[in-house]
MIDOSE-1310 file (N, C-alpha, C; in nm, 2 decimals, decimal comma, always signed):
residues 140
mrme	+19,13/+15,45/+3,44/+19,20/+15,48/+3,29/+19,27/+15,34/+3,29; +19,31/+15,33/+3,14/+19,37/+15,18/+3,06/+19,51/+15,20/+3,05; +19,59/+15,16/+3,12/+19,70/+15,16/+3,07/+19,77/+15,08/+2,95; +19,83/+15,14/+2,87/+19,87/+15,09/+2,75/+20,01/+15,02/+2,75
qprl	+20,00/+14,89/+2,77/+20,15/+14,81/+2,76/+20,23/+14,86/+2,63; +20,36/+14,87/+2,67/+20,47/+14,93/+2,58/+20,48/+14,81/+2,45; +20,51/+14,86/+2,34/+20,55/+14,75/+2,21/+20,70/+14,77/+2,23; +20,76/+14,88/+2,25/+20,90/+14,87/+2,20/+20,98/+14,95/+2,34
ietg	+21,09/+14,89/+2,35/+21,14/+14,91/+2,48/+21,29/+14,94/+2,45; +21,36/+15,05/+2,47/+21,51/+15,09/+2,44/+21,60/+15,07/+2,53; +21,68/+14,97/+2,54/+21,80/+14,93/+2,63/+21,94/+15,02/+2,58; +22,02/+14,95/+2,70/+22,17/+15,07/+2,64/+22,22/+14,95/+2,54
satv	+22,19/+14,80/+2,52/+22,26/+14,73/+2,46/+22,18/+14,68/+2,32; +22,03/+14,71/+2,34/+21,93/+14,64/+2,24/+21,80/+14,74/+2,21; +21,75/+14,71/+2,11/+21,60/+14,74/+2,09/+21,50/+14,65/+2,11; +21,44/+14,65/+2,18/+21,32/+14,52/+2,21/+21,22/+14,54/+2,19
elvs	+21,11/+14,49/+2,09/+21,00/+14,54/+2,03/+20,91/+14,40/+2,03; +20,77/+14,43/+2,03/+20,69/+14,34/+2,03/+20,62/+14,38/+1,88; +20,67/+14,32/+1,79/+20,62/+14,36/+1,66/+20,51/+14,28/+1,63; +20,46/+14,19/+1,70/+20,31/+14,10/+1,69/+20,28/+14,03/+1,81
dvlv	+20,14/+13,98/+1,80/+20,09/+13,92/+1,96/+20,23/+13,78/+1,96; +20,28/+13,76/+1,86/+20,33/+13,63/+1,85/+20,47/+13,63/+1,86; +20,53/+13,75/+1,82/+20,69/+13,77/+1,82/+20,73/+13,93/+1,87; +20,85/+13,88/+1,94/+20,96/+13,97/+2,00/+21,08/+13,97/+1,93
evrf	+21,11/+14,12/+1,88/+21,25/+14,14/+1,79/+21,35/+14,19/+1,92; +21,45/+14,10/+1,92/+21,57/+14,20/+2,00/+21,69/+14,25/+1,86; +21,70/+14,34/+1,87/+21,79/+14,39/+1,77/+21,91/+14,45/+1,84; +22,03/+14,36/+1,87/+22,14/+14,47/+1,93/+22,19/+14,55/+1,84
kpdv	+22,24/+14,64/+1,93/+22,32/+14,78/+1,90/+22,46/+14,71/+1,82; +22,51/+14,77/+1,72/+22,62/+14,79/+1,64/+22,69/+14,87/+1,77; +22,82/+14,87/+1,76/+22,96/+14,96/+1,83/+22,89/+14,96/+2,00; +22,81/+14,87/+2,04/+22,78/+14,87/+2,19/+22,82/+14,73/+2,23
rlgv	+22,93/+14,73/+2,37/+22,96/+14,61/+2,41/+22,85/+14,52/+2,52; +22,80/+14,44/+2,51/+22,72/+14,35/+2,57/+22,79/+14,30/+2,71; +22,72/+14,37/+2,83/+22,81/+14,31/+2,93/+22,68/+14,21/+3,00; +22,70/+14,18/+3,13/+22,60/+14,09/+3,18/+22,46/+14,23/+3,25
qgmg	+22,49/+14,36/+3,26/+22,41/+14,45/+3,32/+22,30/+14,48/+3,19; +22,37/+14,49/+3,05/+22,31/+14,48/+2,96/+22,21/+14,38/+2,91; +22,26/+14,25/+2,94/+22,21/+14,15/+2,90/+22,08/+14,11/+2,98; +22,09/+14,15/+3,16/+21,96/+14,17/+3,24/+21,88/+14,28/+3,17
eivm	+21,91/+14,38/+3,12/+21,81/+14,48/+3,08/+21,74/+14,44/+2,97; +21,80/+14,38/+2,90/+21,70/+14,28/+2,77/+21,64/+14,21/+2,82; +21,69/+14,09/+2,91/+21,58/+13,98/+2,98/+21,45/+14,10/+3,02; +21,48/+14,19/+3,12/+21,33/+14,24/+3,17/+21,25/+14,29/+3,08
akrd	+21,33/+14,37/+2,95/+21,25/+14,42/+2,88/+21,14/+14,32/+2,79; +21,22/+14,20/+2,74/+21,14/+14,09/+2,69/+21,05/+14,07/+2,77; +21,07/+14,05/+2,90/+20,94/+13,99/+3,00/+20,82/+14,10/+3,00; +20,90/+14,19/+2,99/+20,77/+14,30/+3,03/+20,70/+14,34/+2,89
liag	+20,76/+14,28/+2,78/+20,69/+14,31/+2,64/+20,60/+14,19/+2,62; +20,68/+14,05/+2,69/+20,58/+13,93/+2,67/+20,47/+13,91/+2,75; +20,48/+13,97/+2,88/+20,33/+14,00/+2,98/+20,27/+13,90/+2,94; +20,29/+13,76/+2,97/+20,21/+13,66/+2,97/+20,17/+13,55/+2,85
rdvd	+20,22/+13,63/+2,73/+20,17/+13,57/+2,62/+20,28/+13,46/+2,61; +20,24/+13,33/+2,50/+20,32/+13,24/+2,43/+20,36/+13,36/+2,33; +20,50/+13,35/+2,31/+20,57/+13,46/+2,15/+20,68/+13,40/+2,13; +20,73/+13,40/+2,03/+20,87/+13,36/+1,99/+20,95/+13,51/+1,98
vlai	+21,09/+13,45/+1,96/+21,18/+13,55/+1,99/+21,24/+13,52/+1,86; +21,29/+13,69/+1,81/+21,40/+13,71/+1,67/+21,51/+13,80/+1,74; +21,65/+13,74/+1,75/+21,75/+13,81/+1,80/+21,85/+13,83/+1,69; +21,88/+13,98/+1,65/+21,98/+13,97/+1,57/+22,08/+14,06/+1,60
lpte	+22,16/+14,00/+1,56/+22,33/+14,00/+1,62/+22,36/+14,14/+1,49; +22,46/+14,23/+1,53/+22,49/+14,29/+1,44/+22,65/+14,23/+1,37; +22,71/+14,25/+1,26/+22,81/+14,19/+1,22/+22,93/+14,20/+1,33; +22,96/+14,30/+1,36/+23,07/+14,33/+1,43/+22,97/+14,35/+1,60
fdfe	+22,97/+14,19/+1,65/+22,93/+14,21/+1,78/+23,05/+14,17/+1,90; +23,03/+14,30/+1,98/+23,14/+14,28/+2,11/+23,05/+14,26/+2,22; +23,12/+14,19/+2,31/+23,07/+14,09/+2,43/+23,20/+14,13/+2,56; +23,14/+14,15/+2,66/+23,24/+14,15/+2,80/+23,23/+13,96/+2,79
lnvl	+23,35/+13,91/+2,83/+23,35/+13,74/+2,83/+23,27/+13,67/+2,96; +23,23/+13,78/+3,03/+23,16/+13,69/+3,17/+23,03/+13,66/+3,11; +22,98/+13,72/+3,01/+22,82/+13,72/+2,97/+22,83/+13,57/+2,89; +22,94/+13,51/+2,85/+22,93/+13,37/+2,87/+22,90/+13,28/+2,99
nvdp	+22,93/+13,33/+3,09/+22,85/+13,27/+3,20/+22,77/+13,27/+3,24; +22,67/+13,34/+3,19/+22,56/+13,41/+3,23/+22,44/+13,32/+3,18; +22,30/+13,27/+3,22/+22,20/+13,22/+3,21/+22,08/+13,29/+3,17; +22,05/+13,36/+3,09/+21,90/+13,47/+3,11/+21,81/+13,42/+3,20
hdmd	+21,82/+13,28/+3,17/+21,67/+13,20/+3,23/+21,70/+13,22/+3,38; +21,81/+13,23/+3,45/+21,86/+13,26/+3,59/+21,84/+13,40/+3,59; +21,83/+13,49/+3,54/+21,83/+13,65/+3,57/+21,72/+13,68/+3,60; +21,66/+13,69/+3,72/+21,54/+13,77/+3,77/+21,42/+13,67/+3,75
ggcg	+21,43/+13,55/+3,73/+21,30/+13,48/+3,68/+21,25/+13,45/+3,50; +21,42/+13,49/+3,43/+21,40/+13,48/+3,31/+21,32/+13,55/+3,23; +21,28/+13,51/+3,09/+21,23/+13,61/+2,99/+21,07/+13,58/+2,97; +21,01/+13,47/+3,07/+20,86/+13,47/+3,08/+20,85/+13,38/+2,98
ranr	+20,74/+13,38/+2,91/+20,67/+13,26/+2,83/+20,74/+13,25/+2,67; +20,87/+13,32/+2,65/+20,92/+13,27/+2,51/+20,95/+13,15/+2,48; +20,90/+13,11/+2,35/+20,90/+13,01/+2,32/+21,05/+12,95/+2,21; +21,00/+12,96/+2,08/+21,10/+12,96/+1,99/+21,17/+13,08/+2,00
lavt	+21,33/+13,06/+1,96/+21,42/+13,13/+1,97/+21,50/+13,14/+1,81; +21,50/+13,23/+1,72/+21,57/+13,22/+1,63/+21,67/+13,34/+1,62; +21,79/+13,31/+1,63/+21,90/+13,40/+1,63/+21,98/+13,44/+1,49; +21,97/+13,57/+1,46/+22,06/+13,58/+1,33/+22,20/+13,65/+1,34
aqtr	+22,30/+13,54/+1,34/+22,44/+13,56/+1,37/+22,51/+13,63/+1,27; +22,47/+13,67/+1,13/+22,51/+13,76/+1,05/+22,68/+13,70/+1,00; +22,78/+13,67/+1,06/+22,90/+13,58/+1,03/+22,93/+13,44/+1,09; +22,97/+13,38/+1,05/+22,99/+13,22/+1,07/+23,07/+13,22/+1,22
fnqr	+23,16/+13,33/+1,22/+23,23/+13,35/+1,40/+23,08/+13,38/+1,50; +23,04/+13,44/+1,46/+22,91/+13,47/+1,53/+22,82/+13,35/+1,58; +22,80/+13,26/+1,46/+22,74/+13,14/+1,43/+22,78/+13,06/+1,52; +22,91/+13,04/+1,55/+22,98/+12,93/+1,63/+22,96/+12,97/+1,78
liei	+23,00/+13,09/+1,76/+22,99/+13,17/+1,95/+22,88/+13,10/+1,99; +22,75/+13,18/+1,91/+22,64/+13,12/+1,98/+22,60/+12,99/+2,00; +22,63/+12,91/+1,89/+22,60/+12,75/+1,91/+22,68/+12,74/+2,05; +22,78/+12,76/+2,05/+22,91/+12,73/+2,20/+22,79/+12,77/+2,31
yyry	+22,76/+12,91/+2,31/+22,68/+12,98/+2,43/+22,56/+12,85/+2,44; +22,48/+12,84/+2,35/+22,37/+12,75/+2,40/+22,38/+12,61/+2,44; +22,49/+12,59/+2,39/+22,54/+12,39/+2,43/+22,56/+12,45/+2,57; +22,61/+12,53/+2,65/+22,63/+12,58/+2,78/+22,47/+12,60/+2,85
hpre	+22,39/+12,67/+2,75/+22,32/+12,69/+2,85/+22,19/+12,67/+2,75; +22,14/+12,57/+2,73/+22,06/+12,49/+2,69/+21,91/+12,59/+2,72; +21,81/+12,59/+2,59/+21,68/+12,63/+2,66/+21,55/+12,49/+2,64; +21,46/+12,54/+2,71/+21,42/+12,44/+2,71/+21,32/+12,44/+2,55
hdtr	+21,29/+12,53/+2,50/+21,23/+12,54/+2,36/+21,33/+12,55/+2,26; +21,30/+12,51/+2,14/+21,37/+12,53/+2,01/+21,46/+12,65/+1,99; +21,58/+12,63/+1,96/+21,62/+12,75/+1,94/+21,73/+12,72/+1,81; +21,72/+12,80/+1,71/+21,80/+12,82/+1,61/+21,89/+12,91/+1,57
ifla	+22,02/+12,88/+1,52/+22,09/+13,00/+1,47/+22,11/+12,99/+1,32; +22,07/+13,14/+1,26/+22,08/+13,16/+1,12/+22,19/+13,27/+1,06; +22,23/+13,26/+0,98/+22,29/+13,36/+0,93/+22,25/+13,44/+0,86; +22,09/+13,43/+0,81/+22,04/+13,58/+0,73/+21,91/+13,57/+0,80
eeda	+21,85/+13,67/+0,81/+21,76/+13,74/+0,86/+21,64/+13,67/+0,80; +21,65/+13,68/+0,70/+21,50/+13,61/+0,60/+21,49/+13,50/+0,65; +21,59/+13,38/+0,66/+21,59/+13,24/+0,71/+21,54/+13,22/+0,85; +21,56/+13,31/+0,93/+21,54/+13,29/+1,07/+21,35/+13,32/+1,03
rtwl	+21,31/+13,41/+0,97/+21,17/+13,48/+0,97/+21,12/+13,38/+0,92; +21,16/+13,31/+0,84/+21,10/+13,20/+0,74/+21,04/+13,07/+0,84; +21,16/+13,04/+0,94/+21,15/+12,94/+1,05/+21,03/+12,96/+1,15; +21,06/+13,10/+1,20/+20,95/+13,14/+1,30/+20,79/+13,15/+1,22
atpl	+20,82/+13,15/+1,12/+20,67/+13,19/+1,02/+20,63/+13,04/+1,01; +20,71/+12,94/+1,02/+20,62/+12,79/+1,02/+20,57/+12,77/+1,15; +20,43/+12,73/+1,13/+20,33/+12,74/+1,27/+20,38/+12,59/+1,34; +20,38/+12,58/+1,46/+20,46/+12,50/+1,55/+20,37/+12,39/+1,55
paps	+20,40/+12,27/+1,54/+20,30/+12,15/+1,52/+20,19/+12,14/+1,64; +20,09/+12,10/+1,60/+19,98/+12,09/+1,74/+20,03/+11,96/+1,80; +19,96/+11,97/+1,96/+20,05/+11,90/+2,04/+19,97/+11,79/+2,00; +20,01/+11,63/+2,06/+19,96/+11,51/+2,04/+19,86/+11,49/+2,14
pvga	+19,73/+11,44/+2,10/+19,67/+11,43/+2,23/+19,70/+11,33/+2,33; +19,65/+11,36/+2,47/+19,69/+11,25/+2,62/+19,69/+11,15/+2,56; +19,73/+11,04/+2,55/+19,71/+10,90/+2,54/+19,71/+10,82/+2,40; +19,77/+10,92/+2,31/+19,77/+10,92/+2,18/+19,91/+10,76/+2,15
Protein backbone atom coordinates (compact mmCIF):
# COMPACT_ATOMS: atom_id res chain seq x y z
CA UNK A 1 0.00 0.00 0.00
CA UNK A 2 1.43 3.37 -1.04
CA UNK A 3 1.08 6.20 1.47
CA UNK A 4 0.38 9.54 -0.17
CA UNK A 5 2.29 12.48 1.20
CA UNK A 6 0.10 15.36 2.38
CA UNK A 7 0.05 18.53 0.31
CA UNK A 8 -1.69 20.74 2.89
CA UNK A 9 -1.30 20.90 6.65
CA UNK A 10 -3.50 23.10 8.82
CA UNK A 11 -1.88 24.33 12.03
CA UNK A 12 -3.35 26.56 14.70
CA UNK A 13 -1.48 29.58 13.29
CA UNK A 14 -1.18 28.94 9.55
CA UNK A 15 -2.06 26.88 6.54
CA UNK A 16 1.06 25.25 5.09
CA UNK A 17 0.72 23.94 1.54
CA UNK A 18 3.02 22.29 -0.97
CA UNK A 19 1.65 24.08 -4.04
CA UNK A 20 4.21 22.63 -6.45
CA UNK A 21 7.34 20.48 -6.34
CA UNK A 22 9.37 23.66 -5.80
CA UNK A 23 7.18 25.87 -3.60
CA UNK A 24 5.65 25.73 -0.12
CA UNK A 25 3.23 28.47 0.89
CA UNK A 26 2.66 29.45 4.52
CA UNK A 27 -0.45 31.57 5.02
CA UNK A 28 -0.61 32.95 8.54
CA UNK A 29 -4.15 33.11 9.86
CA UNK A 30 -5.66 36.49 10.69
CA UNK A 31 -6.90 37.02 14.22
CA UNK A 32 -4.50 34.38 15.59
CA UNK A 33 -1.65 35.28 17.90
CA UNK A 34 1.53 33.46 16.88
CA UNK A 35 3.41 31.90 19.78
CA UNK A 36 6.49 29.70 20.05
CA UNK A 37 4.35 26.54 19.99
CA UNK A 38 2.58 27.75 16.85
CA UNK A 39 5.90 28.55 15.23
CA UNK A 40 7.07 25.02 16.04
CA UNK A 41 3.93 23.55 14.43
CA UNK A 42 4.63 25.54 11.26
CA UNK A 43 8.27 24.38 11.18
CA UNK A 44 7.17 20.74 11.56
CA UNK A 45 4.53 21.13 8.84
CA UNK A 46 7.04 22.64 6.42
CA UNK A 47 9.50 19.85 7.12
CA UNK A 48 6.81 17.21 6.53
CA UNK A 49 5.79 18.79 3.23
CA UNK A 50 9.32 19.42 1.99
CA UNK A 51 10.34 15.78 2.70
CA UNK A 52 13.84 15.94 1.21
CA UNK A 53 13.02 18.28 -1.68
CA UNK A 54 14.79 21.55 -2.40
CA UNK A 55 11.97 24.10 -2.35
CA UNK A 56 11.37 27.79 -1.94
CA UNK A 57 8.96 29.15 0.66
CA UNK A 58 6.43 31.94 0.35
CA UNK A 59 5.18 33.21 3.73
CA UNK A 60 2.14 35.49 3.65
CA UNK A 61 1.33 37.56 6.73
CA UNK A 62 -2.11 39.01 7.36
CA UNK A 63 -2.36 42.79 7.46
CA UNK A 64 -2.94 42.63 11.22
CA UNK A 65 -0.21 40.26 12.40
CA UNK A 66 -0.17 39.51 16.12
CA UNK A 67 2.52 37.53 17.94
CA UNK A 68 3.91 36.86 21.39
CA UNK A 69 7.14 38.77 22.00
CA UNK A 70 9.08 35.60 22.85
CA UNK A 71 8.70 34.54 19.19
CA UNK A 72 11.35 37.16 18.38
CA UNK A 73 13.88 35.15 20.42
CA UNK A 74 13.28 31.88 18.53
CA UNK A 75 15.27 30.82 15.48
CA UNK A 76 13.15 28.34 13.49
CA UNK A 77 16.31 26.56 12.32
CA UNK A 78 17.03 25.62 15.93
CA UNK A 79 13.56 24.12 16.42
CA UNK A 80 13.66 20.34 16.11
CA UNK A 81 16.19 20.44 13.28
CA UNK A 82 14.59 23.25 11.33
CA UNK A 83 12.50 23.14 8.18
CA UNK A 84 14.52 20.74 6.08
CA UNK A 85 15.71 21.82 2.68
CA UNK A 86 14.01 25.17 2.29
CA UNK A 87 15.92 27.44 -0.08
CA UNK A 88 14.77 30.98 -0.82
CA UNK A 89 12.21 32.59 1.45
CA UNK A 90 9.91 35.38 0.30
CA UNK A 91 7.82 37.02 3.00
CA UNK A 92 4.80 39.08 2.03
CA UNK A 93 4.51 41.57 4.88
CA UNK A 94 1.41 43.51 3.67
CA UNK A 95 2.33 46.62 5.72
CA UNK A 96 5.45 48.72 6.30
CA UNK A 97 5.28 47.93 10.03
CA UNK A 98 5.27 44.17 9.37
CA UNK A 99 8.06 44.64 6.83
CA UNK A 100 10.29 46.43 9.37
CA UNK A 101 9.50 43.83 12.03
CA UNK A 102 10.42 40.93 9.75
CA UNK A 103 13.62 42.70 8.65
CA UNK A 104 14.66 43.07 12.29
CA UNK A 105 13.78 39.44 13.01
CA UNK A 106 16.00 38.14 10.19
CA UNK A 107 18.87 40.41 11.25
CA UNK A 108 18.92 38.47 14.52
CA UNK A 109 18.13 35.11 12.90
CA UNK A 110 19.82 35.15 9.47
CA UNK A 111 19.08 32.33 7.07
CA UNK A 112 21.60 30.42 4.99
CA UNK A 113 19.58 31.07 1.81
CA UNK A 114 18.40 34.29 0.21
CA UNK A 115 15.51 35.91 2.11
CA UNK A 116 13.50 38.86 0.87
CA UNK A 117 10.59 40.78 2.35
CA UNK A 118 7.93 42.26 0.08
CA UNK A 119 4.84 44.36 0.64
CA UNK A 120 2.90 42.76 -2.23
CA UNK A 121 2.36 39.05 -2.79
CA UNK A 122 2.69 39.52 -6.56
CA UNK A 123 6.24 40.91 -6.14
CA UNK A 124 7.21 37.98 -3.93
CA UNK A 125 5.85 35.49 -6.48
CA UNK A 126 7.71 37.25 -9.30
CA UNK A 127 10.99 36.99 -7.39
CA UNK A 128 10.44 33.31 -6.58
CA UNK A 129 9.58 32.59 -10.23
CA UNK A 130 13.03 33.84 -11.25
CA UNK A 131 15.27 30.79 -11.64
CA UNK A 132 18.28 30.49 -9.38
CA UNK A 133 21.59 30.97 -11.19
CA UNK A 134 23.39 27.77 -12.08
CA UNK A 135 26.27 26.93 -9.73
CA UNK A 136 29.72 27.83 -10.99
CA UNK A 137 31.87 24.89 -12.06
CA UNK A 138 34.50 23.87 -9.53
CA UNK A 139 37.81 25.56 -10.24
CA UNK A 140 36.31 28.23 -12.47
